[in-house]
Predicted model as a PDB file, atoms N, CA, C, CB and O in Angstrom, pLDDT in the B-factor column:
MODEL        1                                                                  
ATOM      1  N   UNK A   1       0.821  -1.196   0.001  1.00 63.00           N  
ATOM      2  CA  UNK A   1       0.002   0.000   0.000  1.00 63.00           C  
ATOM      3  C   UNK A   1       0.865   1.263   0.000  1.00 63.00           C  
ATOM      4  CB  UNK A   1      -0.932  -0.003   1.203  1.00 63.00           C  
ATOM      5  O   UNK A   1       0.545   2.241  -0.676  1.00 63.00           O  
ATOM      6  N   UNK A   2       1.954   1.235   0.759  1.00 75.00           N  
ATOM      7  CA  UNK A   2       2.848   2.389   0.843  1.00 75.00           C  
ATOM      8  C   UNK A   2       3.494   2.698  -0.506  1.00 75.00           C  
ATOM      9  CB  UNK A   2       3.929   2.144   1.894  1.00 75.00           C  
ATOM     10  O   UNK A   2       3.649   3.860  -0.884  1.00 75.00           O  
ATOM     11  N   UNK A   3       3.873   1.625  -1.233  1.00 79.00           N  
ATOM     12  CA  UNK A   3       4.506   1.821  -2.543  1.00 79.00           C  
ATOM     13  C   UNK A   3       3.553   2.489  -3.512  1.00 79.00           C  
ATOM     14  CB  UNK A   3       4.982   0.486  -3.120  1.00 79.00           C  
ATOM     15  O   UNK A   3       3.968   3.346  -4.292  1.00 79.00           O  
ATOM     16  N   UNK A   4       2.283   2.115  -3.480  1.00 82.00           N  
ATOM     17  CA  UNK A   4       1.275   2.698  -4.348  1.00 82.00           C  
ATOM     18  C   UNK A   4       1.138   4.189  -4.033  1.00 82.00           C  
ATOM     19  CB  UNK A   4      -0.086   1.970  -4.182  1.00 82.00           C  
ATOM     20  O   UNK A   4       1.071   5.022  -4.937  1.00 82.00           O  
ATOM     21  N   UNK A   5       1.100   4.508  -2.748  1.00 89.00           N  
ATOM     22  CA  UNK A   5       0.975   5.895  -2.330  1.00 89.00           C  
ATOM     23  C   UNK A   5       2.202   6.692  -2.765  1.00 89.00           C  
ATOM     24  CB  UNK A   5       0.787   5.985  -0.808  1.00 89.00           C  
ATOM     25  O   UNK A   5       2.072   7.814  -3.255  1.00 89.00           O  
ATOM     26  N   UNK A   6       3.400   6.114  -2.588  1.00 89.00           N  
ATOM     27  CA  UNK A   6       4.633   6.784  -3.007  1.00 89.00           C  
ATOM     28  C   UNK A   6       4.619   7.021  -4.521  1.00 89.00           C  
ATOM     29  CB  UNK A   6       5.874   5.945  -2.603  1.00 89.00           C  
ATOM     30  O   UNK A   6       5.027   8.084  -4.988  1.00 89.00           O  
ATOM     31  N   UNK A   7       4.160   6.056  -5.264  1.00 92.00           N  
ATOM     32  CA  UNK A   7       4.109   6.188  -6.721  1.00 92.00           C  
ATOM     33  C   UNK A   7       3.155   7.315  -7.119  1.00 92.00           C  
ATOM     34  CB  UNK A   7       3.668   4.855  -7.373  1.00 92.00           C  
ATOM     35  O   UNK A   7       3.460   8.106  -8.012  1.00 92.00           O  
ATOM     36  N   UNK A   8       2.008   7.384  -6.459  1.00 94.00           N  
ATOM     37  CA  UNK A   8       1.052   8.455  -6.743  1.00 94.00           C  
ATOM     38  C   UNK A   8       1.647   9.813  -6.398  1.00 94.00           C  
ATOM     39  CB  UNK A   8      -0.252   8.235  -5.964  1.00 94.00           C  
ATOM     40  O   UNK A   8       1.467  10.781  -7.137  1.00 94.00           O  
ATOM     41  N   UNK A   9       2.354   9.884  -5.278  1.00 93.00           N  
ATOM     42  CA  UNK A   9       2.981  11.139  -4.881  1.00 93.00           C  
ATOM     43  C   UNK A   9       4.059  11.547  -5.880  1.00 93.00           C  
ATOM     44  CB  UNK A   9       3.579  11.017  -3.474  1.00 93.00           C  
ATOM     45  O   UNK A   9       4.173  12.722  -6.230  1.00 93.00           O  
ATOM     46  N   UNK A  10       4.847  10.582  -6.337  1.00 94.00           N  
ATOM     47  CA  UNK A  10       5.905  10.883  -7.313  1.00 94.00           C  
ATOM     48  C   UNK A  10       5.308  11.344  -8.646  1.00 94.00           C  
ATOM     49  CB  UNK A  10       6.799   9.644  -7.535  1.00 94.00           C  
ATOM     50  O   UNK A  10       5.832  12.260  -9.280  1.00 94.00           O  
ATOM     51  N   UNK A  11       4.220  10.711  -9.063  1.00 96.00           N  
ATOM     52  CA  UNK A  11       3.536  11.139 -10.292  1.00 96.00           C  
ATOM     53  C   UNK A  11       3.014  12.562 -10.159  1.00 96.00           C  
ATOM     54  CB  UNK A  11       2.379  10.185 -10.624  1.00 96.00           C  
ATOM     55  O   UNK A  11       3.141  13.366 -11.082  1.00 96.00           O  
ATOM     56  N   UNK A  12       2.429  12.867  -9.013  1.00 96.00           N  
ATOM     57  CA  UNK A  12       1.922  14.212  -8.751  1.00 96.00           C  
ATOM     58  C   UNK A  12       3.075  15.212  -8.735  1.00 96.00           C  
ATOM     59  CB  UNK A  12       1.151  14.254  -7.411  1.00 96.00           C  
ATOM     60  O   UNK A  12       2.939  16.330  -9.231  1.00 96.00           O  
ATOM     61  N   UNK A  13       4.198  14.813  -8.171  1.00 96.00           N  
ATOM     62  CA  UNK A  13       5.372  15.668  -8.099  1.00 96.00           C  
ATOM     63  C   UNK A  13       5.885  16.018  -9.502  1.00 96.00           C  
ATOM     64  CB  UNK A  13       6.475  14.983  -7.284  1.00 96.00           C  
ATOM     65  O   UNK A  13       6.238  17.167  -9.767  1.00 96.00           O  
ATOM     66  N   UNK A  14       5.924  15.038 -10.385  1.00 97.00           N  
ATOM     67  CA  UNK A  14       6.352  15.258 -11.763  1.00 97.00           C  
ATOM     68  C   UNK A  14       5.413  16.259 -12.448  1.00 97.00           C  
ATOM     69  CB  UNK A  14       6.387  13.917 -12.546  1.00 97.00           C  
ATOM     70  O   UNK A  14       5.860  17.175 -13.138  1.00 97.00           O  
ATOM     71  N   UNK A  15       4.127  16.069 -12.248  1.00 98.00           N  
ATOM     72  CA  UNK A  15       3.132  16.954 -12.851  1.00 98.00           C  
ATOM     73  C   UNK A  15       3.269  18.381 -12.336  1.00 98.00           C  
ATOM     74  CB  UNK A  15       1.725  16.436 -12.574  1.00 98.00           C  
ATOM     75  O   UNK A  15       3.225  19.330 -13.119  1.00 98.00           O  
ATOM     76  N   UNK A  16       3.436  18.539 -11.028  1.00 98.00           N  
ATOM     77  CA  UNK A  16       3.562  19.866 -10.437  1.00 98.00           C  
ATOM     78  C   UNK A  16       4.848  20.561 -10.879  1.00 98.00           C  
ATOM     79  CB  UNK A  16       3.520  19.769  -8.918  1.00 98.00           C  
ATOM     80  O   UNK A  16       4.845  21.764 -11.142  1.00 98.00           O  
ATOM     81  N   UNK A  17       5.937  19.817 -10.960  1.00 97.00           N  
ATOM     82  CA  UNK A  17       7.209  20.409 -11.410  1.00 97.00           C  
ATOM     83  C   UNK A  17       7.103  20.897 -12.862  1.00 97.00           C  
ATOM     84  CB  UNK A  17       8.361  19.379 -11.279  1.00 97.00           C  
ATOM     85  O   UNK A  17       7.625  21.958 -13.204  1.00 97.00           O  
ATOM     86  N   UNK A  18       6.431  20.122 -13.702  1.00 98.00           N  
ATOM     87  CA  UNK A  18       6.257  20.522 -15.097  1.00 98.00           C  
ATOM     88  C   UNK A  18       5.412  21.799 -15.178  1.00 98.00           C  
ATOM     89  CB  UNK A  18       5.596  19.381 -15.912  1.00 98.00           C  
ATOM     90  O   UNK A  18       5.726  22.710 -15.944  1.00 98.00           O  
ATOM     91  N   UNK A  19       4.359  21.855 -14.397  1.00 98.00           N  
ATOM     92  CA  UNK A  19       3.507  23.040 -14.375  1.00 98.00           C  
ATOM     93  C   UNK A  19       4.281  24.249 -13.841  1.00 98.00           C  
ATOM     94  CB  UNK A  19       2.251  22.784 -13.517  1.00 98.00           C  
ATOM     95  O   UNK A  19       4.100  25.365 -14.329  1.00 98.00           O  
ATOM     96  N   UNK A  20       5.137  24.034 -12.846  1.00 98.00           N  
ATOM     97  CA  UNK A  20       5.960  25.092 -12.278  1.00 98.00           C  
ATOM     98  C   UNK A  20       6.923  25.648 -13.335  1.00 98.00           C  
ATOM     99  CB  UNK A  20       6.744  24.566 -11.056  1.00 98.00           C  
ATOM    100  O   UNK A  20       7.076  26.863 -13.465  1.00 98.00           O  
ATOM    101  N   UNK A  21       7.566  24.754 -14.084  1.00 98.00           N  
ATOM    102  CA  UNK A  21       8.475  25.178 -15.154  1.00 98.00           C  
ATOM    103  C   UNK A  21       7.731  25.940 -16.239  1.00 98.00           C  
ATOM    104  CB  UNK A  21       9.186  23.968 -15.763  1.00 98.00           C  
ATOM    105  O   UNK A  21       8.227  26.938 -16.762  1.00 98.00           O  
ATOM    106  N   UNK A  22       6.540  25.462 -16.571  1.00 98.00           N  
ATOM    107  CA  UNK A  22       5.738  26.114 -17.606  1.00 98.00           C  
ATOM    108  C   UNK A  22       5.376  27.541 -17.179  1.00 98.00           C  
ATOM    109  CB  UNK A  22       4.456  25.295 -17.896  1.00 98.00           C  
ATOM    110  O   UNK A  22       5.447  28.468 -17.986  1.00 98.00           O  
ATOM    111  N   UNK A  23       4.993  27.715 -15.925  1.00 97.00           N  
ATOM    112  CA  UNK A  23       4.692  29.047 -15.420  1.00 97.00           C  
ATOM    113  C   UNK A  23       5.928  29.930 -15.438  1.00 97.00           C  
ATOM    114  CB  UNK A  23       4.126  28.966 -14.009  1.00 97.00           C  
ATOM    115  O   UNK A  23       5.850  31.112 -15.775  1.00 97.00           O  
ATOM    116  N   UNK A  24       7.056  29.363 -15.080  1.00 96.00           N  
ATOM    117  CA  UNK A  24       8.303  30.112 -15.091  1.00 96.00           C  
ATOM    118  C   UNK A  24       8.607  30.632 -16.494  1.00 96.00           C  
ATOM    119  CB  UNK A  24       9.456  29.239 -14.583  1.00 96.00           C  
ATOM    120  O   UNK A  24       8.983  31.791 -16.670  1.00 96.00           O  
ATOM    121  N   UNK A  25       8.440  29.764 -17.488  1.00 96.00           N  
ATOM    122  CA  UNK A  25       8.668  30.157 -18.880  1.00 96.00           C  
ATOM    123  C   UNK A  25       7.674  31.232 -19.318  1.00 96.00           C  
ATOM    124  CB  UNK A  25       8.563  28.934 -19.805  1.00 96.00           C  
ATOM    125  O   UNK A  25       8.047  32.190 -19.996  1.00 96.00           O  
ATOM    126  N   UNK A  26       6.428  31.074 -18.933  1.00 94.00           N  
ATOM    127  CA  UNK A  26       5.388  32.035 -19.306  1.00 94.00           C  
ATOM    128  C   UNK A  26       5.676  33.412 -18.691  1.00 94.00           C  
ATOM    129  CB  UNK A  26       3.998  31.526 -18.854  1.00 94.00           C  
ATOM    130  O   UNK A  26       5.516  34.438 -19.353  1.00 94.00           O  
ATOM    131  N   UNK A  27       6.098  33.425 -17.433  1.00 94.00           N  
ATOM    132  CA  UNK A  27       6.434  34.685 -16.759  1.00 94.00           C  
ATOM    133  C   UNK A  27       7.620  35.347 -17.460  1.00 94.00           C  
ATOM    134  CB  UNK A  27       6.759  34.439 -15.256  1.00 94.00           C  
ATOM    135  O   UNK A  27       7.603  36.551 -17.718  1.00 94.00           O  
ATOM    136  N   UNK A  28       8.631  34.567 -17.761  1.00 93.00           N  
ATOM    137  CA  UNK A  28       9.820  35.092 -18.443  1.00 93.00           C  
ATOM    138  C   UNK A  28       9.449  35.675 -19.803  1.00 93.00           C  
ATOM    139  CB  UNK A  28      10.880  33.985 -18.613  1.00 93.00           C  
ATOM    140  O   UNK A  28       9.912  36.759 -20.158  1.00 93.00           O  
ATOM    141  N   UNK A  29       8.621  34.970 -20.561  1.00 92.00           N  
ATOM    142  CA  UNK A  29       8.185  35.455 -21.871  1.00 92.00           C  
ATOM    143  C   UNK A  29       7.454  36.789 -21.745  1.00 92.00           C  
ATOM    144  CB  UNK A  29       7.279  34.418 -22.552  1.00 92.00           C  
ATOM    145  O   UNK A  29       7.682  37.701 -22.540  1.00 92.00           O  
ATOM    146  N   UNK A  30       6.581  36.905 -20.754  1.00 90.00           N  
ATOM    147  CA  UNK A  30       5.851  38.153 -20.558  1.00 90.00           C  
ATOM    148  C   UNK A  30       6.788  39.297 -20.191  1.00 90.00           C  
ATOM    149  CB  UNK A  30       4.794  37.980 -19.477  1.00 90.00           C  
ATOM    150  O   UNK A  30       6.625  40.419 -20.669  1.00 90.00           O  
ATOM    151  N   UNK A  31       7.764  39.009 -19.346  1.00 88.00           N  
ATOM    152  CA  UNK A  31       8.695  40.046 -18.922  1.00 88.00           C  
ATOM    153  C   UNK A  31       9.606  40.487 -20.072  1.00 88.00           C  
ATOM    154  CB  UNK A  31       9.534  39.547 -17.747  1.00 88.00           C  
ATOM    155  O   UNK A  31       9.908  41.673 -20.205  1.00 88.00           O  
ATOM    156  N   UNK A  32      10.041  39.541 -20.897  1.00 89.00           N  
ATOM    157  CA  UNK A  32      10.943  39.842 -22.004  1.00 89.00           C  
ATOM    158  C   UNK A  32      10.219  40.541 -23.151  1.00 89.00           C  
ATOM    159  CB  UNK A  32      11.597  38.566 -22.508  1.00 89.00           C  
ATOM    160  O   UNK A  32      10.795  41.404 -23.814  1.00 89.00           O  
ATOM    161  N   UNK A  33       8.971  40.176 -23.385  1.00 85.00           N  
ATOM    162  CA  UNK A  33       8.235  40.712 -24.532  1.00 85.00           C  
ATOM    163  C   UNK A  33       7.870  42.180 -24.362  1.00 85.00           C  
ATOM    164  CB  UNK A  33       6.980  39.907 -24.759  1.00 85.00           C  
ATOM    165  O   UNK A  33       7.448  42.836 -25.314  1.00 85.00           O  
ATOM    166  N   UNK A  34       8.033  42.687 -23.158  1.00 79.00           N  
ATOM    167  CA  UNK A  34       7.694  44.083 -22.926  1.00 79.00           C  
ATOM    168  C   UNK A  34       6.227  44.285 -22.615  1.00 79.00           C  
ATOM    169  CB  UNK A  34       8.068  44.903 -24.116  1.00 79.00           C  
ATOM    170  O   UNK A  34       5.771  45.406 -22.389  1.00 79.00           O  
ATOM    171  N   UNK A  35       5.491  43.180 -22.605  1.00 68.00           N  
ATOM    172  CA  UNK A  35       4.085  43.240 -22.210  1.00 68.00           C  
ATOM    173  C   UNK A  35       4.047  43.488 -20.710  1.00 68.00           C  
ATOM    174  CB  UNK A  35       3.312  41.920 -22.594  1.00 68.00           C  
ATOM    175  O   UNK A  35       4.311  42.593 -19.906  1.00 68.00           O  
ATOM    176  N   UNK A  36       3.716  44.704 -20.359  1.00 73.00           N  
ATOM    177  CA  UNK A  36       3.824  45.083 -18.962  1.00 73.00           C  
ATOM    178  C   UNK A  36       2.456  44.934 -18.287  1.00 73.00           C  
ATOM    179  CB  UNK A  36       4.354  46.535 -18.826  1.00 73.00           C  
ATOM    180  O   UNK A  36       1.898  45.905 -17.776  1.00 73.00           O  
ATOM    181  N   UNK A  37       1.936  43.728 -18.292  1.00 84.00           N  
ATOM    182  CA  UNK A  37       0.707  43.435 -17.567  1.00 84.00           C  
ATOM    183  C   UNK A  37       1.118  42.936 -16.190  1.00 84.00           C  
ATOM    184  CB  UNK A  37      -0.189  42.378 -18.326  1.00 84.00           C  
ATOM    185  O   UNK A  37       1.144  41.733 -15.927  1.00 84.00           O  
ATOM    186  N   UNK A  38       1.435  43.878 -15.327  1.00 88.00           N  
ATOM    187  CA  UNK A  38       1.960  43.544 -14.006  1.00 88.00           C  
ATOM    188  C   UNK A  38       0.995  42.706 -13.189  1.00 88.00           C  
ATOM    189  CB  UNK A  38       2.295  44.800 -13.253  1.00 88.00           C  
ATOM    190  O   UNK A  38       1.422  41.847 -12.419  1.00 88.00           O  
ATOM    191  N   UNK A  39      -0.296  42.942 -13.346  1.00 92.00           N  
ATOM    192  CA  UNK A  39      -1.283  42.164 -12.597  1.00 92.00           C  
ATOM    193  C   UNK A  39      -1.230  40.694 -13.003  1.00 92.00           C  
ATOM    194  CB  UNK A  39      -2.698  42.727 -12.821  1.00 92.00           C  
ATOM    195  O   UNK A  39      -1.272  39.811 -12.147  1.00 92.00           O  
ATOM    196  N   UNK A  40      -1.139  40.430 -14.303  1.00 92.00           N  
ATOM    197  CA  UNK A  40      -1.051  39.046 -14.786  1.00 92.00           C  
ATOM    198  C   UNK A  40       0.244  38.401 -14.298  1.00 92.00           C  
ATOM    199  CB  UNK A  40      -1.127  38.999 -16.336  1.00 92.00           C  
ATOM    200  O   UNK A  40       0.239  37.257 -13.843  1.00 92.00           O  
ATOM    201  N   UNK A  41       1.343  39.130 -14.393  1.00 92.00           N  
ATOM    202  CA  UNK A  41       2.628  38.590 -13.947  1.00 92.00           C  
ATOM    203  C   UNK A  41       2.575  38.281 -12.455  1.00 92.00           C  
ATOM    204  CB  UNK A  41       3.776  39.582 -14.254  1.00 92.00           C  
ATOM    205  O   UNK A  41       3.063  37.240 -12.017  1.00 92.00           O  
ATOM    206  N   UNK A  42       1.990  39.174 -11.682  1.00 94.00           N  
ATOM    207  CA  UNK A  42       1.872  38.949 -10.229  1.00 94.00           C  
ATOM    208  C   UNK A  42       1.021  37.716  -9.924  1.00 94.00           C  
ATOM    209  CB  UNK A  42       1.261  40.187  -9.542  1.00 94.00           C  
ATOM    210  O   UNK A  42       1.350  36.932  -9.034  1.00 94.00           O  
ATOM    211  N   UNK A  43      -0.066  37.552 -10.662  1.00 96.00           N  
ATOM    212  CA  UNK A  43      -0.934  36.377 -10.447  1.00 96.00           C  
ATOM    213  C   UNK A  43      -0.197  35.085 -10.788  1.00 96.00           C  
ATOM    214  CB  UNK A  43      -2.221  36.489 -11.299  1.00 96.00           C  
ATOM    215  O   UNK A  43      -0.302  34.092 -10.068  1.00 96.00           O  
ATOM    216  N   UNK A  44       0.551  35.107 -11.895  1.00 96.00           N  
ATOM    217  CA  UNK A  44       1.302  33.912 -12.286  1.00 96.00           C  
ATOM    218  C   UNK A  44       2.380  33.575 -11.259  1.00 96.00           C  
ATOM    219  CB  UNK A  44       1.938  34.110 -13.667  1.00 96.00           C  
ATOM    220  O   UNK A  44       2.606  32.407 -10.943  1.00 96.00           O  
ATOM    221  N   UNK A  45       3.040  34.608 -10.742  1.00 96.00           N  
ATOM    222  CA  UNK A  45       4.072  34.374  -9.727  1.00 96.00           C  
ATOM    223  C   UNK A  45       3.452  33.815  -8.447  1.00 96.00           C  
ATOM    224  CB  UNK A  45       4.839  35.680  -9.421  1.00 96.00           C  
ATOM    225  O   UNK A  45       4.046  32.961  -7.788  1.00 96.00           O  
ATOM    226  N   UNK A  46       2.267  34.292  -8.098  1.00 98.00           N  
ATOM    227  CA  UNK A  46       1.581  33.787  -6.905  1.00 98.00           C  
ATOM    228  C   UNK A  46       1.196  32.320  -7.100  1.00 98.00           C  
ATOM    229  CB  UNK A  46       0.323  34.640  -6.595  1.00 98.00           C  
ATOM    230  O   UNK A  46       1.333  31.511  -6.182  1.00 98.00           O  
ATOM    231  N   UNK A  47       0.718  31.982  -8.288  1.00 98.00           N  
ATOM    232  CA  UNK A  47       0.364  30.594  -8.598  1.00 98.00           C  
ATOM    233  C   UNK A  47       1.615  29.714  -8.566  1.00 98.00           C  
ATOM    234  CB  UNK A  47      -0.329  30.501  -9.985  1.00 98.00           C  
ATOM    235  O   UNK A  47       1.583  28.586  -8.072  1.00 98.00           O  
ATOM    236  N   UNK A  48       2.725  30.253  -9.105  1.00 97.00           N  
ATOM    237  CA  UNK A  48       3.988  29.510  -9.111  1.00 97.00           C  
ATOM    238  C   UNK A  48       4.460  29.231  -7.689  1.00 97.00           C  
ATOM    239  CB  UNK A  48       5.066  30.287  -9.882  1.00 97.00           C  
ATOM    240  O   UNK A  48       4.940  28.138  -7.392  1.00 97.00           O  
ATOM    241  N   UNK A  49       4.323  30.214  -6.823  1.00 98.00           N  
ATOM    242  CA  UNK A  49       4.709  30.043  -5.423  1.00 98.00           C  
ATOM    243  C   UNK A  49       3.839  28.984  -4.738  1.00 98.00           C  
ATOM    244  CB  UNK A  49       4.603  31.383  -4.674  1.00 98.00           C  
ATOM    245  O   UNK A  49       4.341  28.178  -3.954  1.00 98.00           O  
ATOM    246  N   UNK A  50       2.540  28.988  -5.033  1.00 98.00           N  
ATOM    247  CA  UNK A  50       1.647  27.981  -4.458  1.00 98.00           C  
ATOM    248  C   UNK A  50       2.048  26.577  -4.932  1.00 98.00           C  
ATOM    249  CB  UNK A  50       0.174  28.280  -4.842  1.00 98.00           C  
ATOM    250  O   UNK A  50       2.015  25.623  -4.155  1.00 98.00           O  
ATOM    251  N   UNK A  51       2.422  26.459  -6.195  1.00 98.00           N  
ATOM    252  CA  UNK A  51       2.887  25.174  -6.716  1.00 98.00           C  
ATOM    253  C   UNK A  51       4.165  24.736  -6.009  1.00 98.00           C  
ATOM    254  CB  UNK A  51       3.123  25.261  -8.232  1.00 98.00           C  
ATOM    255  O   UNK A  51       4.325  23.562  -5.677  1.00 98.00           O  
ATOM    256  N   UNK A  52       5.070  25.679  -5.781  1.00 97.00           N  
ATOM    257  CA  UNK A  52       6.320  25.362  -5.088  1.00 97.00           C  
ATOM    258  C   UNK A  52       6.026  24.846  -3.684  1.00 97.00           C  
ATOM    259  CB  UNK A  52       7.240  26.602  -5.023  1.00 97.00           C  
ATOM    260  O   UNK A  52       6.676  23.911  -3.216  1.00 97.00           O  
ATOM    261  N   UNK A  53       5.054  25.449  -3.016  1.00 97.00           N  
ATOM    262  CA  UNK A  53       4.668  24.981  -1.683  1.00 97.00           C  
ATOM    263  C   UNK A  53       4.132  23.552  -1.738  1.00 97.00           C  
ATOM    264  CB  UNK A  53       3.614  25.915  -1.072  1.00 97.00           C  
ATOM    265  O   UNK A  53       4.447  22.736  -0.872  1.00 97.00           O  
ATOM    266  N   UNK A  54       3.320  23.247  -2.756  1.00 97.00           N  
ATOM    267  CA  UNK A  54       2.796  21.894  -2.916  1.00 97.00           C  
ATOM    268  C   UNK A  54       3.925  20.909  -3.198  1.00 97.00           C  
ATOM    269  CB  UNK A  54       1.759  21.849  -4.045  1.00 97.00           C  
ATOM    270  O   UNK A  54       3.936  19.802  -2.660  1.00 97.00           O  
ATOM    271  N   UNK A  55       4.865  21.309  -4.034  1.00 97.00           N  
ATOM    272  CA  UNK A  55       6.018  20.462  -4.353  1.00 97.00           C  
ATOM    273  C   UNK A  55       6.814  20.155  -3.098  1.00 97.00           C  
ATOM    274  CB  UNK A  55       6.919  21.137  -5.400  1.00 97.00           C  
ATOM    275  O   UNK A  55       7.194  19.008  -2.864  1.00 97.00           O  
ATOM    276  N   UNK A  56       7.067  21.172  -2.296  1.00 95.00           N  
ATOM    277  CA  UNK A  56       7.832  20.986  -1.056  1.00 95.00           C  
ATOM    278  C   UNK A  56       7.101  20.060  -0.097  1.00 95.00           C  
ATOM    279  CB  UNK A  56       8.097  22.337  -0.378  1.00 95.00           C  
ATOM    280  O   UNK A  56       7.722  19.221   0.556  1.00 95.00           O  
ATOM    281  N   UNK A  57       5.798  20.207  -0.012  1.00 95.00           N  
ATOM    282  CA  UNK A  57       4.989  19.364   0.879  1.00 95.00           C  
ATOM    283  C   UNK A  57       5.083  17.895   0.467  1.00 95.00           C  
ATOM    284  CB  UNK A  57       3.513  19.824   0.869  1.00 95.00           C  
ATOM    285  O   UNK A  57       5.240  17.017   1.316  1.00 95.00           O  
ATOM    286  N   UNK A  58       4.988  17.634  -0.826  1.00 94.00           N  
ATOM    287  CA  UNK A  58       5.066  16.258  -1.317  1.00 94.00           C  
ATOM    288  C   UNK A  58       6.477  15.714  -1.111  1.00 94.00           C  
ATOM    289  CB  UNK A  58       4.668  16.185  -2.814  1.00 94.00           C  
ATOM    290  O   UNK A  58       6.642  14.564  -0.703  1.00 94.00           O  
ATOM    291  N   UNK A  59       7.497  16.528  -1.390  1.00 93.00           N  
ATOM    292  CA  UNK A  59       8.877  16.077  -1.174  1.00 93.00           C  
ATOM    293  C   UNK A  59       9.101  15.720   0.285  1.00 93.00           C  
ATOM    294  CB  UNK A  59       9.877  17.159  -1.612  1.00 93.00           C  
ATOM    295  O   UNK A  59       9.787  14.742   0.583  1.00 93.00           O  
ATOM    296  N   UNK A  60       8.533  16.497   1.198  1.00 91.00           N  
ATOM    297  CA  UNK A  60       8.663  16.206   2.622  1.00 91.00           C  
ATOM    298  C   UNK A  60       7.997  14.878   2.984  1.00 91.00           C  
ATOM    299  CB  UNK A  60       8.055  17.339   3.449  1.00 91.00           C  
ATOM    300  O   UNK A  60       8.481  14.157   3.857  1.00 91.00           O  
ATOM    301  N   UNK A  61       6.901  14.557   2.322  1.00 89.00           N  
ATOM    302  CA  UNK A  61       6.229  13.282   2.576  1.00 89.00           C  
ATOM    303  C   UNK A  61       7.052  12.113   2.059  1.00 89.00           C  
ATOM    304  CB  UNK A  61       4.845  13.270   1.929  1.00 89.00           C  
ATOM    305  O   UNK A  61       7.088  11.049   2.677  1.00 89.00           O  
ATOM    306  N   UNK A  62       7.714  12.315   0.922  1.00 87.00           N  
ATOM    307  CA  UNK A  62       8.499  11.235   0.334  1.00 87.00           C  
ATOM    308  C   UNK A  62       9.847  11.052   1.025  1.00 87.00           C  
ATOM    309  CB  UNK A  62       8.714  11.498  -1.139  1.00 87.00           C  
ATOM    310  O   UNK A  62      10.351   9.932   1.115  1.00 87.00           O  
ATOM    311  N   UNK A  63      10.433  12.148   1.515  1.00 84.00           N  
ATOM    312  CA  UNK A  63      11.720  12.091   2.170  1.00 84.00           C  
ATOM    313  C   UNK A  63      11.602  12.635   3.578  1.00 84.00           C  
ATOM    314  CB  UNK A  63      12.768  12.865   1.377  1.00 84.00           C  
ATOM    315  O   UNK A  63      11.938  13.796   3.813  1.00 84.00           O  
ATOM    316  N   UNK A  64      11.138  11.835   4.516  1.00 74.00           N  
ATOM    317  CA  UNK A  64      10.956  12.329   5.872  1.00 74.00           C  
ATOM    318  C   UNK A  64      12.292  12.692   6.525  1.00 74.00           C  
ATOM    319  CB  UNK A  64      10.230  11.288   6.712  1.00 74.00           C  
ATOM    320  O   UNK A  64      13.336  12.135   6.189  1.00 74.00           O  
ATOM    321  N   UNK A  65      12.234  13.632   7.459  1.00 65.00           N  
ATOM    322  CA  UNK A  65      13.438  14.032   8.186  1.00 65.00           C  
ATOM    323  C   UNK A  65      13.976  12.854   8.981  1.00 65.00           C  
ATOM    324  CB  UNK A  65      13.148  15.225   9.121  1.00 65.00           C  
ATOM    325  O   UNK A  65      13.220  12.091   9.581  1.00 65.00           O  
ATOM    326  N   UNK A  66      15.294  12.723   8.974  1.00 67.00           N  
ATOM    327  CA  UNK A  66      15.941  11.672   9.755  1.00 67.00           C  
ATOM    328  C   UNK A  66      16.699  12.340  10.869  1.00 67.00           C  
ATOM    329  CB  UNK A  66      16.884  10.790   8.881  1.00 67.00           C  
ATOM    330  O   UNK A  66      17.617  13.125  10.632  1.00 67.00           O  
ATOM    331  N   UNK A  67      16.317  12.028  12.072  1.00 65.00           N  
ATOM    332  CA  UNK A  67      16.981  12.622  13.229  1.00 65.00           C  
ATOM    333  C   UNK A  67      18.166  11.725  13.588  1.00 65.00           C  
ATOM    334  CB  UNK A  67      15.988  12.785  14.449  1.00 65.00           C  
ATOM    335  O   UNK A  67      18.000  10.554  13.929  1.00 65.00           O  
ATOM    336  N   UNK A  68      19.356  12.299  13.502  1.00 54.00           N  
ATOM    337  CA  UNK A  68      20.559  11.511  13.760  1.00 54.00           C  
ATOM    338  C   UNK A  68      20.940  11.576  15.216  1.00 54.00           C  
ATOM    339  CB  UNK A  68      21.715  11.991  12.899  1.00 54.00           C  
ATOM    340  O   UNK A  68      21.932  10.970  15.622  1.00 54.00           O  
TER     341      UNK A  68                                                      
ENDMDL                                                                          
END                                                                             
């Protein structure tokens, strides 16, 4: 059962990382193109940050802290 859960978490992690990279590219394109829609850029950055938080949460579940 644990392996199935780990596999699902890893699949979700791959999906979230891809979405995070896609947002990063989209933000960069907007900034470089001179399209100064600051509200859109701010929203995308906020969404990217939320994705990063989800990624970190899943990574913490997959790699628990080891107290030495």
